[in-house]
Structure formats: C-alpha cells, structure tokens
MIPAMAR-453009 format. One line per field, with one value per atom (N, C-alpha, C): y, z, x; residue number from 1; atom name. Coordinates in nm, 4 decimals. Atoms other than C-alpha are relative to their C-alpha. Example, Ala and Ser with C-alpha at 12.3 -4.5 7.8 and 13.67 -1.06 7.14 Angstrom:
% MIPAMAR-453009
py = [-0.1190_-0.4500_0.1200_-0.1190_-0.1060_0.1090]
pz = [0.0000_0.7800_0.0000_-0.0060_0.7140_0.0730]
px = [0.0890_1.2300_0.0900_-0.0820_1.3670_-0.0770]
i = [1_1_1_2_2_2]
at = [N_CA_C_N_CA_C]
END
This chain:
% MIPAMAR-453009
py = [0.0142_-14.4298_0.0052_0.0045_-14.3344_-0.0524_0.0668_-14.5428_0.0271_-0.0671_-14.3751_-0.0516_0.0673_-14.5059_0.1533_-0.1245_-14.2438_-0.0073_0.0097_-14.3532_-0.1169_0.1299_-14.6842_0.0178_0.0076_-14.7405_-0.0834_0.0725_-14.8162_-0.0197_0.0490_-15.0450_0.0327_0.0347_-14.9076_0.0078_-0.0163_-14.9053_0.1240_-0.1233_-14.5825_0.0772_-0.0915_-14.3025_0.1210_-0.1099_-14.0198_-0.0381_0.0265_-14.1969_-0.0714_0.0062_-14.2882_0.1384_-0.1609_-13.9369_0.0383_-0.0007_-13.8481_-0.0295_0.0584_-14.1100_0.0173_-0.0822_-13.9744_0.0922_-0.1234_-13.6709_0.0822_-0.0513_-13.5557_-0.0500_0.0478_-13.8254_-0.0513_-0.0254_-13.9276_0.1120_-0.1175_-13.6201_0.0198_-0.0445_-13.6772_0.1371_-0.1423_-13.3454_-0.1083_0.0052_-13.3436_0.0297_-0.0633_-13.3365_0.0586_-0.0586_-13.3510_-0.0902_0.1289_-13.5187_0.0330_-0.0502_-13.5330_-0.1216_0.0462_-13.6503_-0.0719_0.0483_-13.8796_-0.0529_0.0528_-13.8864_-0.0319_0.0464_-14.0654_-0.1292_0.1445_-14.3626_-0.0076_-0.0200_-14.2246_0.0751_-0.0707_-14.0635_-0.0505_0.0200_-14.0410_0.1267_-0.0603_-13.8996_-0.0186_0.0487_-13.8391_0.0622_-0.0378_-13.7814_0.0057_0.0387_-13.7480_0.0012_0.0123_-13.8284_0.1720_-0.1078_-13.4621_-0.0800_0.0427_-13.5280_-0.0684_0.1022_-13.7938_0.0058_-0.0193_-13.8326_-0.0637_0.0675_-14.0788_0.0025_0.0072_-14.0614_-0.0834_0.0300_-14.2210_-0.0233_-0.0854_-14.2589_-0.1233_0.0990_-14.3833_0.0142_-0.0613_-14.4312_-0.1095_0.0688_-14.5409_0.0095_-0.0069_-14.6827_-0.0524_0.0656_-14.7778_-0.1554_0.1238_-15.1068_0.0118_-0.0190_-15.2096_-0.1377_0.1002_-15.4978_-0.0193_-0.0227_-15.6090_0.0864_-0.1072_-15.3286_-0.0821_0.0112_-15.3715_-0.1106_0.1419_-15.6495_0.0498_-0.0643_-15.3808_-0.0393_0.0216_-15.4970_0.0422_-0.0316_-15.3875_0.1470_-0.1388_-15.0167_0.0669_-0.0768_-14.8362_0.1301_-0.1653_-14.4442_-0.0171_-0.0239_-14.3668_0.1555_-0.1400_-14.0772_0.0029_-0.0273_-13.9414_-0.0258_0.0585_-14.0018_-0.0705_0.1394_-14.2851_0.0476_-0.0710_-14.1439_0.0980_-0.1085_-13.8264_-0.0766_0.0308_-14.0028_-0.0694_0.0766_-14.2215_0.0882_-0.1072_-13.9068_0.0895_-0.0341_-13.7680_-0.0519_0.1329_-14.0583_-0.0140_-0.0082_-14.0915_0.0481_-0.1485_-13.7383_0.0453_-0.0197_-13.7423_-0.1017_0.1603_-14.0748_-0.1241_0.0735_-14.2853_-0.1840_0.1200_-14.6624_-0.0942_0.0067_-14.6867_-0.1110_0.1056_-14.9543_0.0801_-0.0465_-14.8618_-0.0351_0.0627_-14.8393_-0.1465_0.1333_-15.1813_-0.0292_0.0572_-15.3602_-0.0978_0.2038_-15.7145_-0.0283_0.0348_-15.9109_-0.0925_0.0820_-16.1384_-0.1225_0.1072_-16.4173_0.0179_0.0236_-16.2528_0.0376_-0.0037_-16.1496_0.1461_-0.1061_-15.8233_0.0160_-0.0137_-15.6665_0.1597_-0.1314_-15.3257_0.0644_-0.0890_-15.0152_0.0260_-0.0409_-14.8703_-0.0997_0.0825_-15.0743_0.1075_-0.0452_-15.0185_0.0845_-0.0647_-14.8159_-0.0529_0.0063_-14.8394_-0.1796_0.1541_-15.1314_0.0648_-0.0279_-14.9133_0.0454_-0.0095_-14.9178_0.0304_0.0236_-14.8451_-0.0548_0.0770_-15.0069_0.0645_-0.0382_-14.8803_-0.0558_0.1036_-15.0162_0.0882_-0.0797_-14.7744_-0.0788_0.0427_-14.8056_-0.1565_0.1155_-15.0538_-0.1502_0.1447_-15.3173_0.0168_-0.0709_-15.1594_0.0230_-0.0412_-15.1797_0.0240_-0.0761_-14.9631_0.0138_-0.0395_-14.9583_0.1774_-0.1267_-14.6364_-0.0488_0.0527_-14.7204_0.1026_-0.1295_-14.4581_-0.0213_-0.0135_-14.3975_0.0759_-0.0900_-14.2838_0.1041_-0.1318_-13.9421_0.0151_0.0088_-13.8516_-0.0919_0.1238_-14.1513_0.0809]
pz = [-0.0218_7.9527_0.1245_-0.1203_8.2757_0.0432_-0.0221_8.3973_0.1419_-0.1105_8.6492_0.0104_-0.0259_8.8706_0.0344_-0.0566_8.8958_0.0257_-0.0396_8.9658_0.0056_-0.0582_9.1367_-0.0106_0.0159_9.0979_0.1278_-0.1205_9.4147_-0.0280_0.0257_9.3833_0.1025_-0.1228_9.5905_-0.1041_0.0653_9.5079_0.0397_-0.1081_9.7841_-0.0634_0.0250_9.5600_0.0904_-0.1216_9.7806_0.1384_-0.0847_10.0426_0.0063_-0.0203_10.0193_-0.0784_0.0178_9.8627_0.1140_-0.1607_10.1869_0.0924_-0.0603_10.3460_-0.0174_0.0429_10.1458_0.0388_-0.0369_10.1640_0.1625_-0.1212_10.5099_0.0753_-0.1216_10.7172_-0.0073_0.0672_10.5340_-0.0225_-0.0004_10.4547_-0.1526_0.1302_10.0744_-0.1003_0.0648_9.8112_-0.1355_0.1458_9.5474_-0.0864_0.1821_9.1974_-0.0463_0.0890_9.0303_0.0510_0.0214_9.0291_-0.1138_0.0980_8.7196_-0.0726_0.0524_8.5902_-0.2331_0.0910_8.2295_-0.0200_0.0205_8.0521_0.1094_-0.0919_8.2106_0.0882_-0.0776_8.3858_0.0174_-0.0153_8.4207_0.0798_-0.0870_8.7189_0.0556_-0.0069_8.7779_0.1195_-0.1290_9.1506_0.0010_-0.0379_9.1631_0.1000_-0.1339_9.5025_-0.0131_-0.0387_9.6010_0.1283_-0.0822_9.8777_0.0666_-0.0046_10.0332_-0.0357_0.0742_9.8568_-0.0665_0.1170_9.5928_-0.1181_0.1063_9.3027_-0.1027_0.0645_9.2481_0.0777_0.0038_9.2264_0.0509_-0.0212_9.3693_-0.0686_0.1378_9.1107_0.0873_-0.0170_9.2125_-0.0741_0.0940_8.9641_-0.0526_0.0812_8.7871_-0.1409_0.1675_8.4550_-0.0655_0.0273_8.4769_0.0484_0.0129_8.4639_0.1407_-0.1228_8.8156_0.0948_-0.0347_9.0285_0.1180_-0.0611_9.3092_0.1404_-0.1303_9.5567_0.1539_-0.1146_9.8857_-0.0105_0.0252_9.7191_0.0101_0.0287_9.7074_0.1273_-0.1509_9.9850_-0.0161_-0.0207_10.0930_-0.0763_0.0477_9.9324_0.0973_-0.1119_10.1130_-0.0442_-0.0494_10.2220_0.0670_-0.0697_10.3415_0.0604_-0.1190_10.6076_0.0700_-0.0752_10.7949_0.1438_-0.1495_11.1379_0.0143_-0.0352_11.2117_0.0831_-0.1250_11.5221_-0.0519_0.0431_11.3934_-0.1323_0.0633_11.1202_0.0306_-0.0797_11.3370_0.1062_-0.0682_11.5644_-0.1084_0.0786_11.2503_-0.0651_0.0881_11.0896_0.0966_-0.1366_11.4608_0.0571_-0.0874_11.5157_-0.0969_0.1073_11.1718_-0.0062_-0.0688_11.3139_-0.0741_0.0882_11.0864_0.1075_-0.0811_11.2615_-0.0586_0.0979_11.2259_0.1524_-0.0508_11.4114_0.0813_-0.0459_11.6954_-0.0871_0.0464_11.5505_0.0376_-0.0079_11.5138_-0.0865_0.0894_11.4060_-0.0383_-0.0064_11.2506_0.0770_-0.0862_11.5223_-0.0839_0.0741_11.4429_-0.0318_0.0044_11.4433_-0.1138_0.0439_11.2013_0.0175_-0.0466_11.3955_0.0543_0.0305_11.4350_0.1748_-0.1200_11.7655_0.0418_-0.0264_11.9583_-0.0096_-0.0154_11.9009_-0.1110_0.1316_11.6584_-0.0229_-0.0055_11.5253_-0.0908_0.0448_11.3761_-0.1515_0.1535_11.0473_-0.0665_0.1133_10.7865_0.0500_-0.0167_11.0121_0.1399_-0.0564_11.1876_-0.0926_0.0799_11.0665_0.0502_-0.0101_11.1087_-0.1479_0.1055_10.9069_0.0100_-0.0346_10.8352_-0.1367_0.1314_10.5775_0.0042_0.0018_10.3974_-0.0064_0.0166_10.4296_-0.0844_0.0730_10.1253_0.0400_-0.0419_10.3033_-0.0460_0.1119_10.0619_0.1356_-0.1181_10.2961_-0.0520_-0.0035_10.3708_0.0814_-0.0910_10.5363_0.0057_0.0201_10.6194_0.0670_-0.0179_10.6436_0.0744_-0.0391_10.8697_-0.1070_0.0679_10.6343_0.0817_-0.0426_10.8067_-0.0121_0.0051_10.8544_-0.1411_0.0968_10.5631_-0.1595_0.1164_10.2839_-0.0946]
px = [0.1763_18.9264_-0.0679_0.0778_18.7609_-0.1226_0.0957_18.4969_-0.0770_0.0524_18.2810_-0.1291_0.1218_17.9905_-0.0729_0.0193_17.7687_-0.1790_0.1546_17.3923_-0.0137_0.0438_17.2533_-0.1175_0.1688_16.8811_-0.0221_0.0116_16.7650_-0.1460_0.0738_16.4412_-0.1298_0.0890_16.0945_-0.1131_0.1161_15.7465_-0.0641_0.0314_15.6506_0.0971_-0.0973_15.8059_0.0042_-0.0091_15.6895_0.0824_-0.1106_15.8030_0.1475_-0.1359_16.1229_0.0784_-0.0951_16.1892_0.0068_-0.0318_16.0947_0.0847_-0.0736_16.3063_0.1456_-0.0842_16.5828_0.0794_-0.0082_16.5739_-0.0171_0.0536_16.4364_0.0374_-0.0866_16.5658_0.1707_-0.1215_16.9121_0.0897_-0.0268_16.9672_0.0586_-0.0099_17.0339_-0.0606_0.1015_17.0081_-0.0367_0.0739_16.7280_0.0406_-0.0107_16.8417_-0.1082_0.1402_16.5446_-0.1189_0.1438_16.1603_-0.0353_0.0959_16.0270_-0.0704_0.1051_15.7542_0.0244_-0.0431_15.8264_-0.1318_0.1357_15.4690_-0.0600_0.0736_15.1767_0.0533_-0.0572_15.3548_0.1113_-0.1058_15.6908_0.0478_-0.0340_15.8793_0.1320_-0.1539_16.2751_-0.0037_-0.0648_16.4017_0.1164_-0.1340_16.7372_0.0935_-0.0477_16.9279_0.1333_-0.1392_17.2713_0.0357_-0.0156_17.4245_0.0610_-0.1035_17.6450_0.1202_-0.1371_17.9675_0.0528_0.0220_17.8999_0.0145_-0.0474_18.0161_-0.0866_0.0536_17.7448_-0.1483_0.1296_17.3778_-0.1126_0.0446_17.1072_-0.2092_0.1568_16.7454_-0.0858_0.1523_16.4069_-0.1065_0.0330_16.1893_-0.0847_0.1773_15.8243_0.0298_0.0011_15.8284_0.1880_-0.1479_16.2076_0.0563_-0.0369_16.3776_0.0501_-0.0761_16.4587_-0.0239_0.0101_16.4810_-0.1385_0.1454_16.2370_0.0334_-0.0572_16.1769_0.0133_-0.0608_16.3642_0.1044_-0.1009_16.6132_0.1588_-0.1506_16.9243_0.0501_-0.1011_17.2014_0.0836_-0.1388_17.5182_0.0452_-0.0445_17.4781_0.1055_-0.0905_17.7917_0.0327_-0.0288_17.8411_0.1621_-0.1114_18.1638_0.0121_0.0312_18.2265_0.1407_-0.0887_18.4865_0.0415_0.0247_18.3194_-0.1149_0.1078_18.1073_-0.0746_0.0810_17.9788_-0.0756_0.0812_17.8954_-0.1242_0.0927_17.7161_-0.1303_0.1292_17.5358_-0.0988_0.0528_17.4428_-0.1314_0.0808_17.2787_-0.1362_0.1218_17.0783_-0.0626_0.0904_16.9339_-0.0229_0.0310_16.8795_-0.1149_0.1162_16.6836_-0.1158_0.0838_16.4738_0.0424_-0.0432_16.6529_0.0152_0.0059_16.6600_0.1308_-0.2117_17.0670_0.0271_-0.0984_17.2349_0.1118_-0.1398_17.5173_0.1009_-0.1551_17.8828_0.0356_-0.0729_18.0173_0.1169_-0.1561_18.3528_-0.0172_-0.0121_18.4150_0.1551_-0.1062_18.6328_0.0564_-0.0502_18.8545_-0.0295_0.1049_18.6219_-0.0728_0.1273_18.4439_-0.1119_0.1196_18.1955_-0.0772_0.0064_18.0207_0.0414_-0.0395_18.1603_-0.0167_-0.0159_18.0551_0.0765_-0.0911_18.1989_0.0879_-0.0872_18.4734_0.1419_-0.1145_18.7525_0.1181_-0.1686_19.0954_-0.0668_-0.0225_19.1454_-0.1212_0.0740_18.8292_-0.1001_0.0612_18.6704_-0.0723_0.1145_18.3986_-0.1402_0.0946_18.0689_-0.1774_0.1763_17.6445_-0.0322_0.1016_17.3672_-0.1367_0.1576_16.9971_-0.0341_0.0454_16.7816_-0.1420_0.0741_16.5344_-0.1553_0.1177_16.1498_-0.0695_0.0006_16.1075_0.1281_-0.1133_16.3967_0.0994_-0.1538_16.6882_0.0928_-0.1171_17.0194_0.1547_-0.1190_17.2770_0.0870_-0.1133_17.6325_0.0675_-0.0754_17.8218_0.1260_-0.1168_18.1945_0.0844_-0.0714_18.4084_0.1529_-0.1435_18.7401_0.0956_-0.1350_19.0913_0.0118_-0.0369_19.1500_0.1254_-0.1561_19.4000_-0.0805_0.0287_19.2361_-0.0117]
i = [1_1_1_2_2_2_3_3_3_4_4_4_5_5_5_6_6_6_7_7_7_8_8_8_9_9_9_10_10_10_11_11_11_12_12_12_13_13_13_14_14_14_15_15_15_16_16_16_17_17_17_18_18_18_19_19_19_20_20_20_21_21_21_22_22_22_23_23_23_24_24_24_25_25_25_26_26_26_27_27_27_28_28_28_29_29_29_30_30_30_31_31_31_32_32_32_33_33_33_34_34_34_35_35_35_36_36_36_37_37_37_38_38_38_39_39_39_40_40_40_41_41_41_42_42_42_43_43_43_44_44_44_45_45_45_46_46_46_47_47_47_48_48_48_49_49_49_50_50_50_51_51_51_52_52_52_53_53_53_54_54_54_55_55_55_56_56_56_57_57_57_58_58_58_59_59_59_60_60_60_61_61_61_62_62_62_63_63_63_64_64_64_65_65_65_66_66_66_67_67_67_68_68_68_69_69_69_70_70_70_71_71_71_72_72_72_73_73_73_74_74_74_75_75_75_76_76_76_77_77_77_78_78_78_79_79_79_80_80_80_81_81_81_82_82_82_83_83_83_84_84_84_85_85_85_86_86_86_87_87_87_88_88_88_89_89_89_90_90_90_91_91_91_92_92_92_93_93_93_94_94_94_95_95_95_96_96_96_97_97_97_98_98_98_99_99_99_100_100_100_101_101_101_102_102_102_103_103_103_104_104_104_105_105_105_106_106_106_107_107_107_108_108_108_109_109_109_110_110_110_111_111_111_112_112_112_113_113_113_114_114_114_115_115_115_116_116_116_117_117_117_118_118_118_119_119_119_120_120_120_121_121_121_122_122_122_123_123_123_124_124_124_125_125_125_126_126_126_127_127_127_128_128_128_129_129_129_130_130_130_131_131_131_132_132_132_133_133_133_134_134_134_135_135_135]
at = [N_CA_C_N_CA_C_N_CA_C_N_CA_C_N_CA_C_N_CA_C_N_CA_C_N_CA_C_N_CA_C_N_CA_C_N_CA_C_N_CA_C_N_CA_C_N_CA_C_N_CA_C_N_CA_C_N_CA_C_N_CA_C_N_CA_C_N_CA_C_N_CA_C_N_CA_C_N_CA_C_N_CA_C_N_CA_C_N_CA_C_N_CA_C_N_CA_C_N_CA_C_N_CA_C_N_CA_C_N_CA_C_N_CA_C_N_CA_C_N_CA_C_N_CA_C_N_CA_C_N_CA_C_N_CA_C_N_CA_C_N_CA_C_N_CA_C_N_CA_C_N_CA_C_N_CA_C_N_CA_C_N_CA_C_N_CA_C_N_CA_C_N_CA_C_N_CA_C_N_CA_C_N_CA_C_N_CA_C_N_CA_C_N_CA_C_N_CA_C_N_CA_C_N_CA_C_N_CA_C_N_CA_C_N_CA_C_N_CA_C_N_CA_C_N_CA_C_N_CA_C_N_CA_C_N_CA_C_N_CA_C_N_CA_C_N_CA_C_N_CA_C_N_CA_C_N_CA_C_N_CA_C_N_CA_C_N_CA_C_N_CA_C_N_CA_C_N_CA_C_N_CA_C_N_CA_C_N_CA_C_N_CA_C_N_CA_C_N_CA_C_N_CA_C_N_CA_C_N_CA_C_N_CA_C_N_CA_C_N_CA_C_N_CA_C_N_CA_C_N_CA_C_N_CA_C_N_CA_C_N_CA_C_N_CA_C_N_CA_C_N_CA_C_N_CA_C_N_CA_C_N_CA_C_N_CA_C_N_CA_C_N_CA_C_N_CA_C_N_CA_C_N_CA_C_N_CA_C_N_CA_C_N_CA_C_N_CA_C_N_CA_C_N_CA_C_N_CA_C_N_CA_C_N_CA_C_N_CA_C_N_CA_C_N_CA_C_N_CA_C_N_CA_C_N_CA_C_N_CA_C_N_CA_C_N_CA_C_N_CA_C_N_CA_C_N_CA_C_N_CA_C_N_CA_C_N_CA_C_N_CA_C]
END
C-alpha cells in the first residue's frame, strides 16, 4: 500500500491575502476556491510539479494562524528559486547553507545543503532546498 501525503492545511486568517500571496507571489497554481455553505471556504493550491497541495480554509479544523513551521519545497536550482521569489515581491533570505558548526553560512553548500527561507503574511514559514541534479 502506498501512503501519499497529498494535502497540507496552512493555517491563515485572511484567506484572500493568503491566496494572493501563494498564487501571485510564490507562484502556486490555484486548483479551486470553493464555498461550502455560509461559513466554509476551501482554497486548494499546488506548487508547480508537486504531488502535494496546500489548503487554506475557513470552517475547517486547523492550528493557530502562523503556527506552521518548516514546510519545505525542493527545487533543482535554489538561486533561480530565490530570484523568482524575490522578483515576485516575496521577502526571501539569501541563499545559505549549514556549516560544519551547525550555523548558517552565506552562499550555497554541498549537495542537499543550499536553502532559502520565507514566511507567508500570517507568519507560516517555508524552506526551499536545492536537490542535486539527477536526484
């Protein structure tokens, strides 16, 4: 049996602001924005090339807005990802890697050790990690 992670609920208060951020700034695809009765709304977004979607919702159980930490996207070129995010107005860190002492060091590192970080408007945090070519 396969066990596939296909949806992660990202806790937010302002659905329209979050939708704009993830679609217009981060570049996720909008799968749907659906009203469920008077008090429910589900917005499903999917990062390009991902098998896992993000759900923003009203009237669905979720953690405190801004409490989600460490969501991670994986890309082939972290410098290009940084340039795209910054070009779309996302406040993204410079490329950095973990040094031998466990502290962040500016610039790319060895394979699997190059990252950029950003937060959504609610404070949920994301990491973007470079995967070695051919992995």
